N, C-alpha and C positions, 0 to 999 in steps of 0.2 A: 499882587501882594497879598499875603495871608493875613487874615484878621487876627488880632490878638485878643486874649481873654480880658474881660473887664474885671477889675479888682473891687471886691466889696469887703468892708471891714465890719465886724460885728462884735460888740461887747455883749456877751450872753450870760445872764445870771440864771442858773438852774437851781430850782428847788424841787427835787424829785422825792416826794414822800413815799412812793412805792419802793424805792431802792435805798432810801436814807442817804441820798447823794445831794450835797449842797455845795455848789462851787461856781465861781465866776471864770469865764473863758474869754480871752481875746482871740478872735478867730479872723483869719483871712480866707475869703472864698474867691477863687478864680472862676468867674462865670464864662464858660466856653461860648464862642460866638453863636453856636446853634442852641444854647440852653436858654430857657425862659426863666423869668423870675419865679414862676410857680415851681419849676423843677429845683431851682436853687434853694428855695425855701423848704421844700420837702427834704433836701439834703441836710439843711440846718435842723429840721425837726428830727431826722434820723440821728444826727449828732446828739441832740438833747436827750433823746430816749435811750441812748447807749453810752452817754458820756463817761469817760474814765481817763485816767492819767495817760494812757498810751493810745487812745483812739485818735486817729489822724485822717485827714482828707487824702484820698488817693488822686490819681490823675483822671479817673473817671472817663468822661467822653473823649479825652485826649489820648488814652491808651487802652488797647483792647484787653491787655492782660492785668489791669489794675481795677479795683473796685472804686466806688465813689467814696467809701470810707473803709478803713480797716484798723485792726488792732493786732499787734504782734507781741509775742513774749520776748524775753531777753535773749533767746536763742535765734530769733528771727522767724520762728514758726508763726503762721497766721492763726490767731485765736478766733477772730471775728472778721467776716467779709460782708460788707453791706452794699447792695445795689439799689438804685433808685430808678423808678420808671417801669418799663415793660421789657426786661431783658429776654433774649431768646433762651429757650429751654437748654440748648447745648452749652451755652456759657454758664448757666446756673449749675448744671451737673458738673462741669469742670471746676467751678468754684467750690462745690461741695466736696470734691476730691482733694482740694488744696487747703481748705480751712476746717477748723474744728466746728465752727458754727457759721451759717450763712443766713442772712436776713435780706429779704427783698421788700422794699416799700413801694408799692404800686400806687398809682393815682391816675385819674383821667376818666372817671365815671364809666360810661358804657364801654369804652375801649379797654379799660382795665378789667371789667367783668368778662369781656370776650377773650382777652388774653389769658385770664385764669381758667376759664372754661375749656379753652383749647389745650392748655398745658397741664392741667390738674392731674390727669392720670399718670403721666410720666414723672412729674415733679413730686407726686405724693410718695414715691418710693424713696426719696432722699430723706434719710432719718435725721440729718443735722440741719434741715432747712425750715425756716420760718418765713411765712408770707403775710404781710400786713398791708391792708388797703387804706389809703387816706381818702376820705370822702371828698368829692369835687368841691362842694361849698367850702370846706375847710382849707383845701389847698389854694383855692382862689383868694380866700380871705388872708391867708398867710402871704400870698404874692403881693397883696396890697400893702404889706408892712415892709417890703423890700426897698431899701435905700442904699446908696453907696457907703454911708456910715450909719450903722444901726446900733441902738442901745435897746436891748430886748430882755424881758424877763419871761422865763418859762417855768410854769408851775405844773407839776405832774402829780395827780392823785387819783387812785382807784381806776387807773387806765385812761383817765381823761387828761387832756393837755390844754393849757391856756397859755397863749403866746401873746405878749403885749409890748407895745412901744411906749406905753404910758398914756396914749390917747385912744388907740384902737386895739381891739382884742380879737384874736382868732381862736375859737374853741375847736379842738380836734378830738374826735372820738374814733381812734384807729380801730379798724375792723380786722380781727385775726382770721385769716383765710386758711392758714395751715400752721400748726404747731409742730415742733420737732418731736420725733418719736422717742419715748423714754426707753432706753435699753435696759433689759432685765439682767441683773447680775447672776452669776452661777452659784 
């Protein structure tokens, strides 16, 4: 018998002073049986950092051709494709061909650094790719906030993130490993 996803509910209040975005979100996160609390909470962080009216969770680990999060325009074109973890270089290049912007949120400390060192040369060519690393201490602190029913506040200012449940706080200073290339107009 196949294991089913575990459902987590999150009431997420976002105050993103960097983007002037202030909104409450009622989210349902399906945690795949092979997914850890740490990975799920990095997905939640990715949502908070990119939140918008049309940003949605994809099937992620359950589907090879869908991201962890994505944003589509009214025509169905993919504006933003977000992957969490250490995706293989081939799938990232494929995503870069399908979406206007692709962002990878890596985590895992030494494994993340090794992943980036091995793929950097090939991935650096992708002009629409952003790669952000979430430090291990931060991702583990966020995992400590995971509960089946969560009420979280997320404050983002000057690139720093504070995620709290009212008792505990996880501070995150994401590390930008690769920014998209700015194309020069003619």
